[in-house]
Z-matrix of the N, CA and C atoms (Angstrom, degrees):
N
C 1 1.419
C 2 1.543 1 112.13
N 3 1.325 2 118.23 1 -22.94
C 4 1.438 3 120.25 2 -178.98
C 5 1.532 4 114.63 3 -120.77
N 6 1.347 5 115.83 4 7.94
C 7 1.445 6 118.41 5 175.98
C 8 1.541 7 112.05 6 -70.81
N 9 1.277 8 117.45 7 179.47
C 10 1.422 9 122.23 8 177.98
C 11 1.544 10 111.93 9 -62.61
N 12 1.326 11 116.37 10 127.83
C 13 1.443 12 120.63 11 -179.18
C 14 1.493 13 107.89 12 -160.49
N 15 1.324 14 113.77 13 151.66
C 16 1.477 15 120.73 14 174.77
C 17 1.541 16 109.48 15 -77.36
N 18 1.333 17 117.95 16 -16.47
C 19 1.456 18 123.04 17 173.08
C 20 1.516 19 111.77 18 -74.29
N 21 1.246 20 119.18 19 141.66
C 22 1.425 21 121.71 20 173.98
C 23 1.510 22 111.46 21 -73.57
N 24 1.317 23 117.53 22 162.93
C 25 1.438 24 120.88 23 174.67
C 26 1.483 25 111.73 24 -57.05
N 27 1.346 26 114.60 25 -43.98
C 28 1.471 27 120.97 26 178.35
C 29 1.507 28 114.97 27 -57.55
N 30 1.332 29 114.14 28 -42.99
C 31 1.468 30 119.54 29 -179.91
C 32 1.534 31 110.06 30 -69.69
N 33 1.309 32 120.29 31 -40.78
C 34 1.445 33 123.65 32 179.80
C 35 1.540 34 109.50 33 -64.46
N 36 1.327 35 116.18 34 -42.04
C 37 1.452 36 119.47 35 177.87
C 38 1.538 37 111.01 36 -66.62
N 39 1.321 38 115.02 37 -37.17
C 40 1.498 39 119.09 38 176.86
C 41 1.533 40 108.63 39 -64.09
N 42 1.263 41 118.11 40 -40.00
C 43 1.470 42 119.84 41 177.49
C 44 1.530 43 110.86 42 -60.10
N 45 1.343 44 115.56 43 -44.19
C 46 1.460 45 119.59 44 177.10
C 47 1.537 46 111.72 45 -59.99
N 48 1.365 47 116.57 46 -44.40
C 49 1.470 48 119.64 47 178.33
C 50 1.490 49 110.82 48 -65.76
N 51 1.351 50 120.95 49 -39.30
C 52 1.412 51 124.83 50 -177.78
C 53 1.549 52 111.68 51 -65.83
N 54 1.337 53 116.12 52 -44.55
C 55 1.435 54 117.77 53 177.36
C 56 1.547 55 109.77 54 -64.54
N 57 1.334 56 115.00 55 -40.72
C 58 1.484 57 121.25 56 179.90
C 59 1.582 58 109.94 57 -62.23
N 60 1.316 59 115.36 58 -33.69
C 61 1.464 60 119.17 59 176.93
C 62 1.525 61 110.86 60 -64.04
N 63 1.315 62 114.74 61 -46.50
C 64 1.440 63 119.72 62 177.03
C 65 1.521 64 114.83 63 -59.56
N 66 1.340 65 115.87 64 -30.27
C 67 1.422 66 123.40 65 177.21
C 68 1.531 67 113.51 66 -90.54
N 69 1.340 68 115.71 67 -2.63
C 70 1.455 69 122.60 68 -178.66
C 71 1.511 70 113.87 69 55.16
N 72 1.333 71 117.40 70 41.80
C 73 1.422 72 124.48 71 178.25
C 74 1.506 73 110.18 72 -95.79
N 75 1.300 74 119.39 73 94.66
C 76 1.443 75 124.40 74 -169.91
C 77 1.528 76 111.51 75 -59.23
N 78 1.335 77 117.03 76 -43.43
C 79 1.455 78 120.20 77 -179.12
C 80 1.535 79 110.44 78 -56.17
N 81 1.367 80 114.34 79 -53.66
C 82 1.500 81 118.75 80 -175.13
C 83 1.527 82 112.68 81 -72.07
N 84 1.304 83 120.76 82 -31.63
C 85 1.430 84 122.47 83 171.81
C 86 1.522 85 110.51 84 -57.81
N 87 1.282 86 114.86 85 -52.62
C 88 1.487 87 119.36 86 -176.36
C 89 1.535 88 111.20 87 -67.20
N 90 1.332 89 115.62 88 -44.45
C 91 1.493 90 117.51 89 -179.23
C 92 1.530 91 111.88 90 -60.45
N 93 1.294 92 116.10 91 -50.20
C 94 1.484 93 118.36 92 -172.75
C 95 1.530 94 112.19 93 -80.28
N 96 1.304 95 118.14 94 -29.11
C 97 1.480 96 120.20 95 172.31
C 98 1.515 97 109.68 96 -62.81
N 99 1.322 98 118.27 97 -40.03
C 100 1.481 99 122.39 98 177.00
C 101 1.471 100 111.21 99 -64.04
N 102 1.278 101 119.35 100 -40.49
C 103 1.499 102 121.62 101 -178.73
C 104 1.545 103 105.73 102 -69.76
N 105 1.344 104 119.32 103 -47.09
C 106 1.426 105 121.08 104 -177.60
C 107 1.534 106 110.79 105 -63.41
N 108 1.251 107 118.25 106 -42.57
C 109 1.483 108 121.79 107 176.69
C 110 1.512 109 113.26 108 -58.52
N 111 1.347 110 113.66 109 -41.74
C 112 1.497 111 118.71 110 178.08
C 113 1.497 112 111.07 111 -70.50
N 114 1.316 113 120.42 112 -37.74
C 115 1.428 114 126.20 113 177.13
C 116 1.497 115 110.84 114 -63.10
N 117 1.294 116 114.79 115 -46.78
C 118 1.466 117 120.67 116 -178.15
C 119 1.523 118 112.45 117 -77.68
N 120 1.351 119 115.03 118 -21.82
C 121 1.444 120 122.51 119 -169.55
C 122 1.558 121 111.30 120 58.43
N 123 1.359 122 111.63 121 40.34
C 124 1.460 123 117.01 122 -177.02
C 125 1.534 124 109.79 123 -157.71
N 126 1.314 125 114.28 124 81.69
C 127 1.449 126 119.28 125 179.55
C 128 1.514 127 114.58 126 -62.70
N 129 1.336 128 117.23 127 -34.32
C 130 1.399 129 119.53 128 178.80
C 131 1.531 130 112.33 129 -62.64
N 132 1.322 131 116.18 130 -40.29
C 133 1.491 132 118.31 131 178.42
C 134 1.549 133 111.24 132 -61.95
N 135 1.316 134 115.14 133 -43.06
C 136 1.499 135 118.27 134 178.95
C 137 1.516 136 111.64 135 -66.08
N 138 1.327 137 117.02 136 -44.42
C 139 1.448 138 121.05 137 177.33
C 140 1.514 139 111.57 138 -58.96
N 141 1.322 140 117.19 139 -48.12
C 142 1.461 141 121.52 140 -179.76
C 143 1.527 142 112.43 141 -61.15
N 144 1.340 143 115.13 142 -38.11
C 145 1.449 144 119.44 143 179.96
C 146 1.563 145 109.36 144 -63.38
N 147 1.318 146 116.12 145 -42.70
C 148 1.455 147 119.85 146 178.87
C 149 1.535 148 113.56 147 -71.42
N 150 1.319 149 116.00 148 -24.74
C 151 1.433 150 118.19 149 -178.18
C 152 1.584 151 111.26 150 -86.67
N 153 1.371 152 113.38 151 -45.08
C 154 1.468 153 117.65 152 -175.76
C 155 1.514 154 107.48 153 -152.71
N 156 1.317 155 115.78 154 92.16
C 157 1.448 156 119.90 155 -172.60
C 158 1.540 157 111.20 156 -64.41
N 159 1.349 158 119.27 157 -28.75
C 160 1.412 159 121.15 158 -179.08
C 161 1.537 160 114.05 159 -65.20
N 162 1.286 161 115.89 160 -33.98
C 163 1.498 162 119.93 161 -178.48
C 164 1.552 163 111.26 162 -99.49
N 165 1.309 164 117.84 163 -0.84
C 166 1.432 165 119.65 164 -179.71
C 167 1.502 166 116.34 165 -71.08
N 168 1.276 167 118.09 166 146.42
C 169 1.470 168 122.91 167 -178.98
C 170 1.509 169 110.05 168 -83.74
N 171 1.327 170 119.06 169 73.60
C 172 1.450 171 124.57 170 177.97
C 173 1.537 172 107.90 171 -128.59
N 174 1.310 173 116.70 172 151.75
C 175 1.486 174 118.73 173 178.47
C 176 1.537 175 110.74 174 -59.37
N 177 1.343 176 113.92 175 149.59
C 178 1.519 177 116.25 176 179.08
C 179 1.494 178 113.45 177 -56.10
N 180 1.342 179 118.05 178 -34.06
C 181 1.466 180 121.98 179 -179.24
C 182 1.508 181 109.92 180 -64.06
N 183 1.296 182 120.17 181 -42.44
C 184 1.428 183 123.87 182 178.97
C 185 1.524 184 110.75 183 -70.49
N 186 1.324 185 116.56 184 -41.28
C 187 1.450 186 119.83 185 179.07
C 188 1.531 187 110.43 186 -60.12
N 189 1.323 188 114.64 187 -47.59
C 190 1.486 189 117.83 188 -177.94
C 191 1.508 190 110.99 189 -63.34
N 192 1.336 191 117.02 190 -38.71
C 193 1.449 192 121.74 191 177.98
C 194 1.499 193 112.57 192 -63.50
N 195 1.378 194 116.31 193 -46.18
C 196 1.432 195 120.80 194 178.65
C 197 1.530 196 111.71 195 -61.99
N 198 1.342 197 114.28 196 -41.89
C 199 1.503 198 116.41 197 178.82
C 200 1.532 199 112.03 198 -62.54
N 201 1.360 200 115.64 199 -38.29
C 202 1.417 201 117.75 200 175.89
C 203 1.573 202 112.01 201 -63.44
N 204 1.313 203 116.47 202 -42.71
C 205 1.458 204 121.29 203 178.33
C 206 1.510 205 110.68 204 -62.35
N 207 1.301 206 116.84 205 -42.52
C 208 1.444 207 120.94 206 175.54
C 209 1.490 208 113.95 207 -58.63
N 210 1.299 209 114.95 208 -43.07
C 211 1.476 210 120.24 209 179.42
C 212 1.546 211 110.40 210 -65.30
N 213 1.362 212 115.85 211 -45.71
C 214 1.437 213 117.38 212 177.78
C 215 1.488 214 113.28 213 -62.86
N 216 1.316 215 118.10 214 -34.00
C 217 1.458 216 120.73 215 179.81
C 218 1.531 217 109.57 216 -72.52
N 219 1.330 218 117.84 217 -40.75
C 220 1.468 219 121.11 218 -178.74
C 221 1.544 220 112.94 219 -75.98
N 222 1.328 221 116.23 220 -44.70
C 223 1.470 222 120.60 221 -171.22
C 224 1.557 223 111.42 222 -100.65
N 225 1.322 224 117.64 223 -12.23
C 226 1.439 225 122.18 224 -178.98
C 227 1.509 226 116.45 225 65.94
N 228 1.386 227 113.98 226 19.16
C 229 1.460 228 120.38 227 174.79
C 230 1.458 229 108.06 228 -162.22
N 231 1.382 230 113.71 229 155.09
C 232 1.460 231 121.31 230 170.12
C 233 1.558 232 105.95 231 -136.56
N 234 1.361 233 113.06 232 165.45
C 235 1.477 234 117.54 233 -177.24
C 236 1.536 235 108.72 234 -112.11
N 237 1.344 236 112.39 235 175.11
C 238 1.473 237 117.83 236 175.67
C 239 1.532 238 108.81 237 -66.42
N 240 1.239 239 118.85 238 -29.46
C 241 1.464 240 120.36 239 177.07
C 242 1.499 241 112.76 240 -68.11
N 243 1.376 242 116.43 241 -35.98
C 244 1.464 243 118.71 242 173.63
C 245 1.537 244 112.37 243 -59.65
N 246 1.333 245 112.90 244 -45.48
C 247 1.464 246 119.01 245 -179.79
C 248 1.536 247 110.55 246 -66.52
N 249 1.312 248 119.02 247 -38.72
C 250 1.432 249 122.37 248 178.54
C 251 1.517 250 111.75 249 -64.55
N 252 1.313 251 116.81 250 -37.83
C 253 1.464 252 121.04 251 175.91
C 254 1.505 253 109.95 252 -60.23
N 255 1.280 254 119.67 253 -41.37
C 256 1.439 255 122.73 254 179.47
C 257 1.534 256 111.55 255 -69.95
N 258 1.338 257 115.40 256 -43.98
C 259 1.488 258 119.86 257 177.53
C 260 1.551 259 111.31 258 -57.53
N 261 1.334 260 114.16 259 -37.68
C 262 1.488 261 118.03 260 -177.82
C 263 1.470 262 114.11 261 -67.08
N 264 1.323 263 119.76 262 -12.24
C 265 1.456 264 123.56 263 177.19
C 266 1.537 265 111.31 264 -91.21
N 267 1.336 266 117.08 265 1.75
C 268 1.451 267 122.70 266 -179.96
C 269 1.482 268 116.64 267 97.20
N 270 1.318 269 117.00 268 3.44
C 271 1.476 270 121.26 269 174.95
C 272 1.518 271 108.30 270 -71.68
N 273 1.337 272 116.31 271 136.14
C 274 1.454 273 121.30 272 179.00
C 275 1.490 274 112.03 273 -81.50
N 276 1.331 275 119.34 274 161.63
C 277 1.446 276 121.15 275 172.81
C 278 1.520 277 112.62 276 -55.67
N 279 1.323 278 113.90 277 -37.86
C 280 1.496 279 118.33 278 179.34
C 281 1.502 280 113.02 279 -65.77
N 282 1.323 281 114.94 280 -36.20
C 283 1.461 282 119.50 281 176.45
C 284 1.564 283 109.73 282 -68.07
N 285 1.274 284 118.45 283 -38.46
C 286 1.487 285 120.62 284 176.45
C 287 1.492 286 109.23 285 -61.80
N 288 1.331 287 116.77 286 -42.76
C 289 1.472 288 120.96 287 179.57
C 290 1.526 289 108.59 288 -60.29
N 291 1.313 290 117.13 289 -46.85
C 292 1.492 291 120.78 290 -178.51
C 293 1.522 292 110.50 291 -60.75
N 294 1.358 293 114.68 292 -44.32
C 295 1.469 294 118.46 293 -178.76
C 296 1.551 295 109.57 294 -65.73
N 297 1.294 296 118.95 295 -41.04
C 298 1.471 297 121.05 296 175.08
C 299 1.505 298 113.25 297 -59.79
N 300 1.278 299 114.26 298 -38.14
C 301 1.540 300 117.49 299 -177.94
C 302 1.538 301 106.68 300 -67.30
N 303 1.343 302 117.79 301 -41.23
C 304 1.442 303 119.91 302 176.33
C 305 1.463 304 112.62 303 -60.84
N 306 1.366 305 116.26 304 -43.80
C 307 1.448 306 121.49 305 -179.68
C 308 1.549 307 109.72 306 -60.73
N 309 1.298 308 115.77 307 -44.75
C 310 1.494 309 119.99 308 178.54
C 311 1.522 310 109.54 309 -60.84
N 312 1.329 311 114.87 310 -48.62
C 313 1.492 312 119.38 311 -174.37
C 314 1.599 313 109.38 312 -60.19
N 315 1.306 314 115.01 313 -41.28
C 316 1.493 315 117.62 314 -174.78
C 317 1.532 316 111.12 315 -83.80
N 318 1.281 317 119.53 316 -20.83
C 319 1.454 318 119.59 317 173.72
C 320 1.574 319 107.99 318 -69.27
N 321 1.286 320 115.33 319 -33.63
C 322 1.549 321 120.03 320 176.41
C 323 1.550 322 107.28 321 -79.77
N 324 1.279 323 120.45 322 -50.00
C 325 1.431 324 123.13 323 -175.61
C 326 1.524 325 111.89 324 -59.39
N 327 1.346 326 116.60 325 -41.51
C 328 1.481 327 119.76 326 179.69
C 329 1.506 328 110.60 327 -60.39
N 330 1.290 329 114.64 328 -42.73
C 331 1.498 330 117.18 329 -179.96
C 332 1.502 331 113.81 330 -66.25
N 333 1.321 332 115.30 331 -37.46
C 334 1.450 333 119.63 332 178.47
C 335 1.562 334 108.48 333 -69.46
N 336 1.306 335 119.24 334 -44.46
C 337 1.437 336 123.09 335 -179.91
C 338 1.525 337 109.16 336 -58.56
N 339 1.271 338 117.28 337 -42.27
C 340 1.512 339 119.69 338 179.52
C 341 1.541 340 109.77 339 -71.60
N 342 1.358 341 116.89 340 -42.63
C 343 1.463 342 119.87 341 -176.11
C 344 1.534 343 110.89 342 -63.66
N 345 1.305 344 114.82 343 -35.50
C 346 1.498 345 118.67 344 -178.65
C 347 1.514 346 111.29 345 -95.26
N 348 1.318 347 117.94 346 5.98
C 349 1.430 348 122.83 347 172.72
C 350 1.577 349 113.32 348 59.63
N 351 1.300 350 115.85 349 48.35
C 352 1.470 351 118.63 350 179.08
C 353 1.504 352 110.61 351 -53.66
N 354 1.339 353 113.47 352 130.76
C 355 1.478 354 120.87 353 177.74
C 356 1.500 355 109.34 354 -64.25
N 357 1.314 356 118.35 355 134.39
C 358 1.406 357 124.35 356 175.43
C 359 1.488 358 110.75 357 -97.09
N 360 1.370 359 118.08 358 101.72
C 361 1.459 360 121.24 359 -175.50
C 362 1.522 361 111.82 360 -77.36
N 363 1.294 362 115.04 361 -176.01
C 364 1.516 363 122.58 362 177.55
C 365 1.509 364 112.20 363 -68.07
N 366 1.275 365 115.22 364 162.41
C 367 1.461 366 121.94 365 176.02
C 368 1.519 367 109.39 366 -57.96
N 369 1.302 368 119.05 367 -39.00
C 370 1.481 369 119.54 368 -178.18
C 371 1.569 370 109.72 369 -69.32
N 372 1.248 371 116.22 370 -30.64
C 373 1.506 372 117.22 371 176.13
C 374 1.495 373 110.18 372 -70.22
N 375 1.311 374 118.44 373 -37.87
C 376 1.513 375 121.04 374 175.40
C 377 1.526 376 108.74 375 -66.25
N 378 1.277 377 119.50 376 -37.36
C 379 1.467 378 121.70 377 177.85
C 380 1.535 379 110.00 378 -64.32
N 381 1.305 380 118.70 379 -43.70
C 382 1.459 381 121.60 380 177.20
C 383 1.519 382 110.21 381 -62.66
N 384 1.326 383 117.91 382 -41.29
C 385 1.465 384 120.55 383 177.75
C 386 1.483 385 111.64 384 -64.46
N 387 1.354 386 117.52 385 -39.85
C 388 1.466 387 122.39 386 178.74
C 389 1.527 388 109.72 387 -61.89
N 390 1.318 389 115.78 388 -43.73
C 391 1.480 390 118.82 389 179.51
C 392 1.511 391 110.47 390 -60.83
N 393 1.299 392 116.16 391 -42.11
C 394 1.482 393 122.72 392 -177.25
C 395 1.544 394 108.23 393 -65.10
N 396 1.345 395 115.49 394 -51.18
C 397 1.464 396 119.25 395 -177.42
C 398 1.524 397 112.57 396 -59.26
N 399 1.303 398 117.27 397 -39.10
C 400 1.459 399 119.61 398 178.34
C 401 1.525 400 112.28 399 -68.85
N 402 1.320 401 116.78 400 -32.42
C 403 1.424 402 119.89 401 -179.56
C 404 1.492 403 113.21 402 -80.61
N 405 1.302 404 116.84 403 -41.58
C 406 1.486 405 121.20 404 -173.95
C 407 1.481 406 115.99 405 -109.70
N 408 1.339 407 119.63 406 -13.90
C 409 1.447 408 121.89 407 -177.97
C 410 1.503 409 112.31 408 81.08
N 411 1.338 410 115.54 409 -170.40
C 412 1.480 411 122.70 410 -176.80
C 413 1.516 412 112.34 411 -88.51
N 414 1.342 413 117.98 412 -14.56
C 415 1.439 414 120.70 413 -176.60
C 416 1.493 415 113.34 414 -66.75
């Protein structure tokens, strides 16, 4: 999530929250939406993306990527046409690879969080966690 990438931290965290939304993992949705909102300095943008991606104020490249990740999460497969659609918005093959890695990681993490019954703390606790993650990273 913090390695070298053409995606911003805010975008990668939004990808994590978006995949988590498709998996209905409350802990991960809240945790990664909070980090994304803090990274973007725009909580409304993050909330709107998670509520209605079609009307959200996000770049077409990010929207197309998120839609692809949502499809992969829901249907467990994507096609060459799905990837081509994303590439046509200016996303590089390396960015697609990064996005798919996030999708994979959160499809696993969401299931673990739910299986182990991760406690869902208050919004202020998620905000504190987001501040910490942005300052110190995941290490």
